[in-house]
Backbone bond lengths (Angstrom), bond angles and torsions (degrees), N, CA, C in turn:
res aa  C-N    CA-C-N  psi(-1)  N-CA   C-N-CA  omega(-1)  CA-C   N-CA-C  phi
1 M - - - 1.473 - - 1.534 110.32 -
2 M 1.302 115.36 143.64 1.471 120.13 172.44 1.498 109.48 -71.64
3 A 1.334 115.61 153.34 1.491 118.72 178.26 1.534 109.29 -62.48
4 A 1.341 115.02 146.62 1.478 119.56 -172.36 1.525 111.74 -68.69
5 D 1.343 117.23 -22.39 1.462 118.59 -176.23 1.522 113.50 -84.43
6 G 1.322 118.63 8.56 1.470 121.44 170.70 1.508 117.06 100.80
7 I 1.342 118.19 -0.53 1.495 118.92 179.19 1.508 109.77 -75.34
8 A 1.342 116.71 142.40 1.456 123.23 177.16 1.497 108.83 -144.08
9 V 1.341 117.33 130.91 1.440 123.54 -178.69 1.518 109.34 -118.31
10 F 1.320 117.72 125.10 1.479 124.26 -179.85 1.526 108.10 -117.78
11 A 1.352 115.16 153.55 1.438 121.74 178.88 1.510 109.04 -110.25
12 G 1.345 115.58 134.71 1.440 121.72 162.86 1.506 108.81 -79.92
13 S 1.324 117.93 166.01 1.442 119.48 -175.74 1.509 114.63 -67.39
14 G 1.383 116.88 -14.38 1.433 120.64 -179.73 1.495 113.94 -87.66
15 S 1.356 119.46 -6.34 1.472 121.68 -173.10 1.544 112.23 -144.21
16 V 1.311 118.53 40.52 1.440 120.82 -175.34 1.544 111.04 -68.73
17 Q 1.343 117.64 -45.93 1.450 119.77 -176.49 1.542 110.70 -66.28
18 L 1.322 116.91 -43.17 1.446 120.02 179.28 1.530 111.23 -62.85
19 T 1.342 115.32 -40.16 1.480 119.29 179.08 1.509 111.11 -63.20
20 D 1.334 117.23 -40.44 1.489 120.70 176.18 1.524 110.33 -58.24
21 K 1.338 117.75 -42.66 1.461 120.72 178.84 1.503 113.11 -65.59
22 I 1.353 115.54 -40.43 1.468 120.88 177.76 1.537 109.49 -62.41
23 C 1.322 116.45 -42.70 1.461 120.15 -179.95 1.527 110.95 -64.67
24 R 1.320 116.72 -39.16 1.471 118.95 176.55 1.524 110.77 -62.02
25 Y 1.311 115.98 -39.30 1.495 119.89 176.63 1.521 110.08 -61.68
26 L 1.331 116.49 -40.68 1.458 119.81 -176.49 1.519 111.92 -85.23
27 D 1.338 115.97 -7.16 1.498 122.34 -179.24 1.501 110.82 61.31
28 I 1.333 117.21 46.29 1.450 123.68 174.43 1.523 109.32 -132.27
29 S 1.305 116.08 166.99 1.440 122.38 175.06 1.543 109.50 -88.88
30 R 1.336 116.66 144.09 1.460 119.84 176.11 1.547 109.55 -66.79
31 G 1.301 116.24 140.54 1.456 121.22 179.17 1.522 111.33 -61.24
32 K 1.322 116.46 150.04 1.445 120.44 179.64 1.534 110.97 -91.13
33 N 1.327 116.89 127.62 1.406 121.28 -179.56 1.551 108.95 -153.91
34 Q 1.316 116.47 172.95 1.464 121.26 -175.02 1.511 110.84 -145.37
35 V 1.345 114.30 138.09 1.460 120.77 174.79 1.537 108.63 -120.68
36 L 1.315 116.90 131.99 1.459 120.79 173.70 1.526 108.54 -122.93
37 T 1.300 115.71 143.09 1.483 121.21 173.99 1.503 108.43 -118.86
38 F 1.284 117.17 118.63 1.462 121.44 -178.52 1.527 110.18 -81.43
39 S 1.325 114.50 167.34 1.469 121.57 -172.03 1.499 114.84 -57.48
40 E 1.348 117.89 -31.58 1.438 121.61 179.42 1.533 113.45 -86.79
41 G 1.348 116.21 2.86 1.441 121.14 177.28 1.524 115.10 97.80
42 N 1.349 116.52 2.06 1.449 121.99 179.27 1.507 110.84 -71.10
43 T 1.333 116.66 134.69 1.485 121.37 -178.84 1.518 111.04 -101.21
44 F 1.336 117.00 135.76 1.451 123.55 179.51 1.506 106.96 -126.34
45 V 1.334 116.85 130.33 1.489 122.05 177.18 1.519 110.28 -122.89
46 R 1.350 112.93 149.28 1.472 119.50 -177.41 1.510 109.19 -146.11
47 V 1.351 116.74 128.84 1.472 121.00 174.18 1.533 106.76 -87.41
48 L 1.360 116.63 129.54 1.460 121.14 -171.39 1.554 113.04 -103.95
49 E 1.307 117.05 15.98 1.456 120.56 176.21 1.511 110.88 -149.62
50 N 1.282 115.56 165.48 1.471 122.91 -178.54 1.504 112.32 -71.34
51 V 1.321 119.13 124.13 1.481 121.67 177.68 1.540 109.07 -121.65
52 R 1.276 119.04 9.65 1.462 121.46 -179.48 1.529 110.06 -55.75
53 G 1.334 114.44 126.23 1.463 119.96 178.25 1.513 114.94 74.99
54 R 1.327 119.05 2.00 1.462 119.73 179.91 1.508 112.39 -92.62
55 H 1.314 115.74 157.18 1.455 123.97 171.11 1.517 107.07 -92.02
56 V 1.348 115.26 111.63 1.444 121.54 -168.19 1.537 111.07 -109.50
57 Y 1.336 116.60 141.02 1.480 123.15 177.51 1.524 107.88 -124.34
58 I 1.308 116.31 121.95 1.472 122.10 178.89 1.509 108.27 -109.54
59 V 1.340 117.24 119.27 1.458 123.25 -175.53 1.509 109.32 -100.44
60 Q 1.339 115.54 122.53 1.452 120.78 -176.07 1.520 111.33 -156.09
61 S 1.335 119.43 112.64 1.428 122.23 167.73 1.535 110.91 -80.39
62 T 1.306 117.79 137.30 1.460 121.43 -171.46 1.526 108.48 -99.86
63 V 1.311 116.13 71.05 1.474 119.62 179.38 1.553 110.09 -161.56
64 F 1.306 115.49 155.33 1.493 121.70 178.88 1.488 114.03 48.08
65 P 1.355 117.64 68.64 1.480 129.89 -2.71 1.531 110.77 -90.93
66 A 1.282 116.50 139.68 1.479 121.78 -173.85 1.531 111.37 -65.13
67 N 1.315 119.06 -50.43 1.452 120.44 -176.28 1.519 113.39 -68.44
68 D 1.359 115.71 -42.54 1.468 117.87 177.68 1.518 112.97 -61.91
69 N 1.356 115.53 -43.49 1.442 118.68 -178.46 1.528 112.15 -68.95
70 F 1.338 115.74 -34.27 1.468 117.95 177.96 1.510 109.47 -67.85
71 M 1.325 119.99 -45.49 1.433 119.80 178.59 1.508 112.24 -62.92
72 E 1.316 116.74 -37.61 1.487 120.22 176.37 1.515 110.74 -60.44
73 L 1.322 117.46 -41.64 1.482 121.98 178.17 1.530 109.52 -58.98
74 L 1.326 116.85 -44.62 1.471 118.95 178.70 1.527 111.92 -61.58
75 F 1.324 116.61 -40.91 1.472 121.09 179.56 1.514 110.59 -65.79
76 W 1.349 118.29 -38.17 1.453 119.72 177.63 1.501 111.66 -65.48
77 I 1.282 117.46 -41.46 1.503 120.58 -179.87 1.546 107.22 -61.11
78 D 1.327 117.04 -47.80 1.451 122.26 -178.29 1.523 110.91 -61.14
79 A 1.355 115.75 -45.15 1.481 119.01 -177.83 1.483 111.48 -65.00
80 L 1.318 118.01 -36.69 1.446 121.12 -177.14 1.534 111.01 -74.06
81 K 1.308 116.76 -35.17 1.447 120.82 176.48 1.526 110.82 -68.64
82 R 1.321 116.02 -40.00 1.446 120.54 179.09 1.520 112.54 -70.83
83 A 1.374 115.38 -19.79 1.471 120.23 174.86 1.493 111.57 -88.56
84 S 1.333 117.13 13.30 1.489 124.25 174.07 1.507 114.69 68.30
85 A 1.362 116.09 33.81 1.466 118.17 171.40 1.526 108.69 -62.23
86 E 1.309 117.02 143.33 1.464 120.59 177.15 1.527 111.31 -63.41
87 S 1.325 116.58 -40.93 1.451 120.99 175.65 1.532 107.98 -153.72
88 V 1.351 114.73 154.15 1.460 119.82 179.64 1.544 106.14 -127.80
89 T 1.300 115.50 120.71 1.488 120.91 174.75 1.513 108.23 -107.79
90 A 1.336 114.97 124.14 1.466 121.46 175.84 1.521 108.51 -85.47
91 V 1.306 116.02 111.56 1.473 122.27 176.74 1.532 106.21 -95.83
92 I 1.346 116.29 107.95 1.451 121.50 -174.72 1.532 107.27 -116.19
93 P 1.338 118.17 88.03 1.456 119.42 -178.30 1.495 114.32 -52.18
94 Y 1.391 115.02 -43.85 1.462 119.61 177.73 1.552 108.21 -126.33
95 F 1.317 116.45 112.51 1.447 121.90 179.42 1.551 107.13 -93.02
96 S 1.309 115.93 96.14 1.468 121.64 -164.14 1.566 111.84 -68.72
97 Y 1.313 118.34 -26.87 1.444 119.35 -179.32 1.532 112.03 -88.82
98 G 1.318 116.33 12.89 1.460 120.08 179.67 1.541 113.80 -62.46
99 K 1.330 116.38 -26.28 1.472 118.42 178.82 1.521 112.15 -70.38
100 G 1.331 116.71 -17.83 1.463 120.22 177.82 1.534 110.88 -89.95
101 D 1.344 114.99 59.66 1.470 119.85 -170.34 1.520 114.36 -103.93
102 K 1.357 117.10 5.17 1.458 118.98 -176.75 1.526 110.72 -155.73
103 K 1.326 115.67 159.36 1.462 122.97 173.97 1.521 107.41 -100.91
104 D 1.305 116.12 84.84 1.487 120.67 -174.14 1.509 113.42 -97.81
105 E 1.361 116.92 6.40 1.442 120.94 175.75 1.544 106.86 -156.57
106 P 1.308 117.92 162.35 1.482 118.44 -176.71 1.514 115.32 -65.70
107 R 1.337 115.80 144.53 1.475 122.77 169.43 1.493 113.69 61.99
108 V 1.361 117.03 42.37 1.455 119.68 174.12 1.518 108.99 -123.41
109 S 1.338 115.83 159.02 1.454 121.20 -179.22 1.553 109.76 -89.03
110 I 1.331 114.06 143.92 1.484 118.36 168.83 1.537 105.30 -87.34
111 R 1.274 117.16 85.81 1.443 122.84 -167.64 1.542 112.66 -63.47
112 A 1.328 117.24 -36.96 1.468 119.69 -178.64 1.521 109.85 -63.89
113 R 1.351 118.01 -35.43 1.475 121.89 179.18 1.525 109.23 -67.51
114 V 1.312 117.03 -43.97 1.472 121.39 177.99 1.511 110.78 -58.04
115 C 1.358 117.38 -44.59 1.458 121.17 178.95 1.525 110.78 -64.52
116 A 1.323 116.05 -42.20 1.485 120.59 179.61 1.527 110.55 -59.72
117 D 1.328 115.98 -45.65 1.464 118.88 175.47 1.533 114.25 -58.64
118 A 1.327 114.93 -41.70 1.477 119.91 -179.48 1.525 111.90 -64.44
119 I 1.333 116.94 -41.69 1.453 122.24 179.15 1.499 111.07 -62.83
120 E 1.332 116.48 -41.31 1.447 120.99 177.16 1.530 112.48 -65.96
121 V 1.332 116.53 -46.92 1.447 122.57 -179.02 1.553 110.67 -61.15
122 A 1.321 116.12 -36.17 1.474 120.49 177.51 1.496 112.81 -64.88
123 G 1.358 116.60 -24.90 1.447 118.76 172.61 1.523 115.07 121.43
124 A 1.312 118.97 10.47 1.461 119.49 178.24 1.512 113.46 -64.76
125 D 1.286 117.44 134.44 1.461 123.05 179.05 1.509 114.08 -91.25
126 R 1.369 114.57 -18.45 1.432 119.87 -178.24 1.522 109.09 -162.16
127 V 1.303 118.27 153.71 1.459 122.62 177.29 1.509 108.75 -125.94
128 V 1.325 116.16 134.30 1.488 123.96 172.52 1.474 107.71 -121.17
129 T 1.324 118.34 126.67 1.460 122.30 -178.99 1.519 109.48 -141.39
130 M 1.291 115.77 -175.05 1.483 119.58 -178.36 1.561 110.82 -139.70
131 D 1.316 115.16 130.68 1.470 122.66 175.04 1.551 110.89 45.95
132 L 1.337 114.93 63.49 1.440 118.54 171.28 1.544 111.26 -55.87
133 H 1.295 116.19 146.89 1.462 119.34 -179.55 1.528 112.37 -58.00
134 A 1.320 115.44 -33.31 1.474 120.86 177.78 1.522 107.96 -146.76
135 A 1.349 114.54 131.67 1.444 120.11 -174.05 1.542 112.13 -60.81
136 Q 1.327 117.95 -28.63 1.460 119.14 -179.15 1.516 115.48 -64.71
137 I 1.324 115.79 -12.73 1.481 118.46 179.22 1.518 109.11 -63.16
138 Q 1.302 119.21 -27.08 1.434 120.62 176.16 1.539 111.52 -57.03
139 G 1.325 115.97 -30.84 1.464 119.69 179.48 1.509 114.46 -75.72
140 F 1.380 116.60 -8.77 1.446 119.96 175.38 1.549 111.18 -73.57
141 F 1.321 116.82 -19.95 1.456 121.81 -177.52 1.548 109.03 -98.71
142 R 1.327 115.49 148.86 1.429 121.69 172.25 1.539 111.14 -101.70
143 V 1.318 116.81 -1.67 1.471 122.44 173.83 1.529 106.65 -103.31
144 P 1.335 117.16 158.68 1.468 121.11 -178.88 1.541 110.61 -59.14
145 V 1.314 116.36 139.78 1.475 123.80 176.44 1.526 108.07 -125.70
146 D 1.317 116.97 128.41 1.452 125.16 173.50 1.521 108.08 -108.10
147 N 1.333 115.54 109.86 1.491 121.36 177.26 1.503 108.62 -96.10
148 L 1.326 117.10 105.35 1.459 123.07 -178.72 1.538 109.01 -85.30
149 Y 1.310 115.95 171.99 1.462 121.90 -175.14 1.560 111.50 -129.42
150 G 1.318 113.37 133.77 1.464 118.95 174.86 1.534 112.76 -84.87
151 M 1.302 116.93 -12.46 1.464 122.34 -173.93 1.550 113.66 -55.33
152 P 1.296 121.48 -47.59 1.463 117.75 -178.30 1.537 114.58 -61.25
153 V 1.347 114.62 -39.75 1.451 118.33 -179.51 1.521 111.73 -68.98
154 L 1.351 116.18 -40.47 1.471 120.30 176.53 1.526 110.87 -65.01
155 C 1.338 117.13 -41.35 1.447 120.40 178.86 1.494 112.38 -63.48
156 D 1.327 116.12 -41.15 1.454 120.26 176.50 1.505 111.97 -57.13
157 R 1.368 115.46 -39.55 1.477 120.06 179.74 1.514 111.86 -68.70
158 I 1.344 116.70 -46.98 1.485 118.48 -176.20 1.506 110.00 -69.56
159 Q 1.301 120.70 -24.13 1.472 121.61 177.64 1.515 111.79 -71.27
160 Q 1.340 116.23 -14.81 1.454 119.38 173.63 1.503 113.33 -75.39
161 V 1.341 114.63 -14.73 1.453 121.76 178.70 1.535 106.92 -91.62
162 E 1.318 116.93 142.19 1.453 119.91 179.41 1.526 110.94 -74.41
163 L 1.309 116.70 97.27 1.460 122.32 -175.25 1.563 108.63 -90.25
164 V 1.341 114.39 131.72 1.467 119.69 175.75 1.520 108.15 -110.30
165 D 1.331 115.04 119.47 1.490 121.06 178.86 1.541 111.87 46.09
166 P 1.347 117.50 63.78 1.456 118.99 -177.70 1.540 113.47 -70.24
167 V 1.331 114.01 146.08 1.475 119.47 171.42 1.546 105.67 -135.38
168 V 1.317 115.40 130.60 1.486 122.18 -179.30 1.517 107.41 -86.67
169 V 1.336 115.59 131.83 1.470 120.62 -175.09 1.520 109.56 -117.22
170 A 1.325 115.47 118.40 1.501 120.39 171.43 1.524 108.43 -79.20
171 P 1.334 118.65 129.08 1.472 120.11 -177.06 1.544 114.29 -71.90
172 D 1.344 115.84 -11.03 1.456 120.18 175.85 1.540 107.30 -164.87
173 A 1.316 116.15 173.69 1.465 120.67 -176.42 1.540 110.03 -67.18
174 G 1.310 118.51 -25.59 1.456 121.01 -178.22 1.495 114.39 -68.08
175 F 1.329 117.27 -19.98 1.481 117.90 -177.74 1.540 112.40 -110.50
176 V 1.317 115.51 20.27 1.472 118.44 -176.99 1.532 109.58 -63.66
177 K 1.356 117.95 -43.09 1.474 120.71 -178.95 1.543 109.29 -60.52
178 G 1.339 115.51 -45.19 1.475 117.64 176.86 1.502 113.48 -60.67
179 A 1.331 115.81 -40.25 1.472 121.13 179.63 1.503 110.67 -63.09
180 R 1.337 117.86 -38.94 1.463 121.06 178.15 1.541 111.63 -62.14
181 A 1.307 116.95 -37.16 1.431 120.61 177.46 1.565 109.83 -63.67
182 Y 1.298 116.00 -44.47 1.458 118.48 175.81 1.522 110.75 -60.65
183 A 1.345 115.21 -46.51 1.469 118.82 -176.14 1.535 112.28 -62.66
184 S 1.349 114.85 -37.21 1.485 117.90 178.30 1.523 110.27 -64.63
185 R 1.339 115.76 -40.43 1.466 120.03 178.80 1.518 111.38 -65.81
186 L 1.333 118.02 -37.23 1.456 122.33 -174.53 1.516 112.67 -94.18
187 G 1.334 117.49 -5.80 1.456 121.05 -177.55 1.501 113.93 62.44
188 A 1.360 114.95 46.58 1.481 121.94 -173.72 1.519 108.50 -132.20
189 P 1.357 115.97 157.31 1.452 120.13 173.86 1.531 111.41 -77.15
190 V 1.340 115.25 172.99 1.505 121.24 -178.68 1.520 109.72 -115.48
191 A 1.316 114.87 141.20 1.458 122.78 167.96 1.517 107.26 -122.49
192 I 1.348 116.66 159.32 1.470 119.65 -177.93 1.514 108.75 -131.84
193 A 1.339 116.72 134.74 1.461 121.79 172.58 1.532 108.57 -88.38
194 D 1.306 114.94 123.93 1.471 119.86 177.57 1.513 106.88 -84.50
195 K 1.329 115.42 110.58 1.479 122.39 -171.34 1.503 109.84 -120.67
196 E 1.354 115.48 145.21 1.451 121.13 177.66 1.502 108.37 -128.27
197 R 1.358 115.87 128.01 1.448 121.91 178.03 1.524 108.36 -117.86
198 S 1.342 116.80 120.41 1.478 119.11 -171.19 1.578 110.96 -105.03
199 A 1.324 118.82 -8.30 1.462 119.59 -178.16 1.525 108.96 -147.71
200 H 1.370 117.58 -174.87 1.436 124.43 178.36 1.539 113.91 -96.84
201 D 1.357 116.41 22.67 1.461 120.90 -173.86 1.536 112.67 -92.84
202 E 1.364 116.82 14.60 1.442 121.90 177.88 1.540 112.68 66.95
203 H 1.304 116.98 13.89 1.448 121.59 -179.10 1.532 109.71 -110.94
204 A 1.295 116.91 131.05 1.464 122.24 178.29 1.509 109.59 -134.49
205 E 1.341 116.26 146.90 1.450 120.57 179.65 1.541 109.10 -102.20
206 V 1.301 115.87 127.19 1.456 122.02 177.41 1.550 107.15 -87.36
207 L 1.320 116.34 118.54 1.440 121.10 -174.16 1.527 111.45 -85.86
208 H 1.325 116.79 -49.75 1.482 120.85 174.82 1.525 111.07 -163.00
209 I 1.341 117.08 170.12 1.422 124.65 176.92 1.499 111.46 -101.85
210 I 1.341 116.87 127.10 1.460 121.91 177.19 1.527 107.56 -97.30
211 G 1.313 118.55 111.57 1.437 122.03 -179.86 1.511 110.88 127.26
212 E 1.331 116.75 166.63 1.478 120.88 -177.31 1.500 111.17 -94.73
213 V 1.341 115.86 122.21 1.455 121.44 -178.53 1.521 111.89 -125.69
214 R 1.299 119.00 -8.34 1.463 121.34 -175.42 1.544 110.38 -62.11
215 D 1.365 114.69 132.23 1.448 123.97 178.20 1.574 112.06 63.70
216 R 1.314 115.47 20.83 1.486 119.72 179.94 1.510 108.85 -114.78
217 T 1.319 116.68 162.32 1.458 124.20 171.41 1.547 109.28 -87.16
218 A 1.300 117.80 106.46 1.446 121.12 -178.43 1.522 111.58 -84.40
219 I 1.330 115.92 135.43 1.462 121.09 -179.19 1.552 106.42 -124.76
220 I 1.312 116.33 102.26 1.436 121.71 178.49 1.550 108.87 -77.21
221 V 1.325 116.94 132.09 1.460 119.92 -176.88 1.535 108.94 -127.52
222 D 1.328 117.46 145.35 1.438 120.97 179.00 1.532 108.66 -164.19
223 D 1.342 115.56 168.62 1.467 118.74 177.69 1.510 113.11 -83.99
224 S 1.339 119.40 -28.91 1.435 122.32 -178.28 1.512 113.42 -154.12
225 I 1.306 115.71 153.08 1.440 123.46 172.61 1.534 109.99 -127.88
226 M 1.330 116.79 130.10 1.469 120.74 -178.74 1.507 110.60 -120.05
227 S 1.313 114.98 -75.33 1.499 118.19 -177.22 1.516 110.88 -78.07
228 G 1.316 119.47 -25.98 1.438 123.25 -176.74 1.514 113.02 84.25
229 G 1.335 116.50 -1.27 1.465 121.08 -177.41 1.502 113.62 -64.20
230 T 1.373 115.73 -45.58 1.453 119.33 179.61 1.501 112.23 -63.93
231 L 1.357 116.60 -44.61 1.459 119.75 179.09 1.527 111.56 -58.90
232 E 1.346 116.46 -44.69 1.478 120.91 178.11 1.520 111.38 -60.32
233 E 1.307 117.00 -48.93 1.476 119.56 -176.61 1.521 113.13 -67.63
234 V 1.359 116.01 -42.86 1.454 119.63 179.26 1.539 109.12 -64.59
235 S 1.300 118.49 -41.10 1.482 117.89 -178.75 1.522 112.02 -68.99
236 I 1.318 116.44 -34.92 1.499 119.08 174.56 1.512 110.45 -63.15
237 K 1.318 117.29 -43.28 1.456 120.60 179.63 1.522 110.43 -65.11
238 L 1.337 118.01 -39.30 1.442 122.46 178.30 1.571 110.02 -63.82
239 A 1.305 116.63 -40.55 1.475 120.90 178.74 1.519 109.33 -64.73
240 E 1.328 116.90 -40.54 1.476 121.40 177.52 1.474 111.24 -62.66
241 K 1.339 116.96 -31.53 1.466 120.95 -176.58 1.526 111.46 -87.86
242 G 1.344 118.03 4.43 1.454 121.93 174.26 1.512 117.27 93.73
243 A 1.347 118.76 16.08 1.476 120.20 175.56 1.536 109.29 -61.56
244 K 1.331 114.40 134.95 1.482 118.60 -176.40 1.504 112.63 -72.67
245 E 1.347 115.09 -47.33 1.469 121.99 176.65 1.519 107.00 -138.92
246 I 1.341 115.18 156.81 1.452 121.17 -176.76 1.532 108.83 -134.19
247 Y 1.319 116.53 124.70 1.445 124.16 173.95 1.545 108.51 -122.20
248 A 1.312 114.83 166.99 1.467 118.56 173.89 1.548 110.81 -140.26
249 L 1.291 115.37 140.03 1.469 124.17 176.62 1.518 108.25 -121.46
250 I 1.294 118.13 109.62 1.487 122.26 -174.56 1.524 107.10 -135.19
251 T 1.324 117.29 126.12 1.436 122.27 -174.65 1.542 111.36 -64.25
252 H 1.284 118.43 -54.95 1.489 122.29 -170.82 1.538 109.75 -104.67
253 G 1.291 116.59 116.23 1.476 119.77 178.57 1.518 111.95 -101.65
254 A 1.322 115.97 82.23 1.478 121.79 177.31 1.528 109.69 -84.83
255 L 1.317 115.60 69.68 1.466 122.50 -166.03 1.545 113.20 -102.98
256 G 1.320 114.30 121.39 1.465 120.77 167.70 1.481 109.63 -95.65
257 Q 1.330 119.14 -177.69 1.442 122.78 -176.03 1.529 111.20 -62.56
258 A 1.348 116.57 -42.51 1.462 119.09 -179.27 1.516 110.16 -60.71
259 A 1.330 118.04 -40.70 1.452 121.07 179.62 1.533 111.77 -65.13
260 V 1.342 115.97 -42.06 1.485 119.03 177.24 1.506 110.17 -61.80
261 D 1.312 117.89 -41.33 1.457 120.53 178.38 1.509 111.40 -62.76
262 R 1.328 120.22 -38.72 1.463 123.86 177.09 1.494 110.80 -63.85
263 V 1.335 118.15 -42.75 1.449 121.61 177.49 1.536 110.39 -60.52
264 D 1.349 115.34 -42.85 1.457 119.88 -176.71 1.539 111.36 -64.93
265 R 1.307 118.05 -38.04 1.455 118.87 -178.15 1.524 114.21 -88.79
266 S 1.305 116.49 -3.04 1.480 120.60 179.38 1.526 110.44 -80.69
267 P 1.305 117.58 166.23 1.493 121.86 176.97 1.530 112.72 -74.32
268 V 1.349 118.56 -2.47 1.462 120.72 179.03 1.497 111.36 -61.80
269 R 1.319 116.00 127.57 1.479 118.84 179.47 1.509 111.32 -76.74
270 K 1.347 117.94 -39.73 1.439 123.48 -179.90 1.512 110.63 -153.28
271 L 1.310 115.25 134.52 1.459 123.41 173.17 1.495 109.95 -108.54
272 F 1.311 117.27 119.48 1.465 122.29 175.76 1.495 108.85 -102.26
273 I 1.344 115.87 125.43 1.465 122.16 175.29 1.540 107.16 -126.31
274 T 1.340 116.02 171.09 1.452 118.46 178.36 1.567 109.90 -106.39
275 D 1.316 115.49 177.12 1.469 119.19 -177.25 1.532 111.57 -96.57
276 T 1.340 117.22 28.55 1.477 119.00 170.92 1.499 111.38 -62.55
277 I 1.355 116.44 -25.95 1.457 122.35 173.69 1.500 107.24 -122.26
278 E 1.342 115.91 127.61 1.467 118.77 -172.78 1.536 113.24 -126.85
279 N 1.347 116.05 -4.59 1.448 117.37 -175.61 1.540 112.62 -118.42
280 Q 1.355 113.33 44.91 1.485 118.33 176.48 1.520 110.66 -56.71
281 P 1.324 118.09 142.72 1.466 120.80 -179.71 1.557 112.26 -74.49
282 A 1.332 117.96 -10.38 1.456 122.39 -178.67 1.537 110.90 -112.92
283 T 1.321 115.89 150.61 1.475 119.95 172.55 1.524 109.71 -75.00
284 L 1.304 117.64 126.57 1.431 122.22 -178.64 1.543 110.26 -71.91
285 S 1.314 116.01 137.32 1.489 120.13 -176.91 1.511 111.25 -82.47
286 R 1.317 116.19 176.28 1.461 122.98 -179.60 1.522 111.97 -66.99
287 K 1.302 117.26 -17.29 1.472 121.55 178.24 1.495 110.59 -75.75
288 I 1.319 118.58 -15.46 1.480 121.90 -172.85 1.509 108.66 -111.64
289 E 1.290 116.23 126.77 1.467 123.17 179.91 1.518 109.86 -119.76
290 V 1.301 118.31 133.10 1.469 122.83 -177.57 1.565 108.82 -101.34
291 V 1.299 113.62 127.48 1.472 122.26 179.49 1.546 107.99 -110.96
292 S 1.311 117.49 129.56 1.489 118.39 -173.85 1.525 111.73 -82.82
293 V 1.290 114.64 139.11 1.500 123.90 172.13 1.508 112.05 -107.45
294 A 1.351 116.82 18.79 1.474 120.07 -178.07 1.513 110.81 -60.46
295 A 1.306 117.07 -39.40 1.490 119.95 179.26 1.522 112.70 -61.31
296 V 1.361 116.06 -35.94 1.479 120.05 179.24 1.531 108.95 -65.48
297 F 1.345 117.02 -46.63 1.438 119.88 -177.69 1.554 109.32 -71.34
298 G 1.330 116.25 -38.75 1.450 117.87 -179.26 1.526 110.80 -63.94
299 E 1.318 117.28 -42.65 1.471 119.39 179.69 1.527 110.75 -68.62
300 A 1.336 117.15 -36.07 1.471 119.73 175.60 1.552 111.54 -61.22
301 I 1.326 114.86 -44.90 1.486 119.08 178.95 1.529 109.48 -61.91
302 R 1.339 115.43 -45.23 1.479 117.43 -179.06 1.530 112.62 -60.80
303 R 1.345 114.50 -40.58 1.477 120.25 -179.37 1.511 111.28 -70.50
304 I 1.296 119.26 -41.10 1.456 122.11 176.82 1.537 109.49 -59.99
305 H 1.342 114.39 -45.29 1.463 119.03 -177.36 1.508 112.42 -63.12
306 H 1.353 116.98 -34.46 1.460 120.93 -177.75 1.552 111.99 -100.44
307 R 1.369 115.07 11.39 1.452 121.20 175.07 1.515 111.71 60.59
308 Q 1.312 116.88 43.55 1.456 123.19 179.34 1.518 108.86 -109.18
309 S 1.310 115.42 167.32 1.486 122.88 -177.05 1.560 109.82 -68.60
310 I 1.363 115.10 134.68 1.429 121.92 174.28 1.512 111.07 -81.85
311 S 1.338 116.76 -37.00 1.478 120.52 -175.21 1.513 112.46 -63.72
312 E 1.326 117.07 -25.19 1.430 120.69 178.60 1.526 113.64 -63.90
313 I 1.324 115.80 -22.39 1.492 119.93 176.54 1.534 108.06 -55.96
314 F 1.314 116.75 -46.34 1.460 119.54 -172.65 1.523 112.50 -84.65
315 T 1.308 117.05 -17.52 1.481 120.24 169.72 1.525 107.71 -66.86
316 Q 1.336 116.17 -40.97 1.451 120.71 176.76 1.506 112.62 -62.14
317 W 1.376 115.94 -36.80 1.469 119.17 179.28 1.530 111.56 -83.04
318 G 1.312 117.72 -1.81 1.480 119.40 175.93 1.508 112.47 98.38
319 Q 1.353 120.15 7.74 1.458 120.31 175.87 1.535 109.76 -89.43
320 H 1.314 115.69 130.82 1.499 118.91 -179.27 1.521 107.73 -124.26
């Protein structure tokens, strides 16, 4: 049964398992819906229950496949609005086009802005996501955006491991601020990998490590992993610099088989990712552990529904 106060949570085909966990947290049943894909690739969506007057949340990560899942999300928003939902919140655990947040060379699209416009035009009243690639993406939307964090959940998990002299490692200068948040939570110093990327082939060269890592437990942190090349190269450089053990905490695991292979052959002892992405095309190896963020999304949905503070979630988890 749906909750009596009108909340309804539906799953897109990219986030069925996470949605089920969110619904268990909220103690409600997942909304009934249907997705069909026709032979030419056309996507058809249908809501199978009454949502008139309800506050509806549609959960959909836009990856594997990115374009199909993004279009499906737009169709869900439109279908729910046309079914007279009181409001529709797009819960996008992983916003795959977040890396397209700037025009840093001639004649390229600012893809994140195009996607933001499309989500608004489809009828979304609010967006909830996690660890956007860049915080300024929130400004691409004219509707409220709640950017949640995987950091507290990942830190809780790594603290269950016996860490000896931990040091948090930013994989590049762009994630230093994020690394400092992890370091504050873990009570550890920060080191930075000096990285250079010369093309769009997802390959970067790690030039050196800034900071002391010798005889320490290095913890590489980042918002996402795709090719696995940066993680492999940074971990190799850390091992060369005398790091005793190497772990990684990364929110979004957009992992194909090549990336899983790179993780396996790297010096990383364990990679912890979250379940913002659940339909990877590769089987995750024993080196990779998935930590659920369903409680974070579930609590955010509950607080939005009851008009309560979202930031208090992370105060409870120890983020300040």
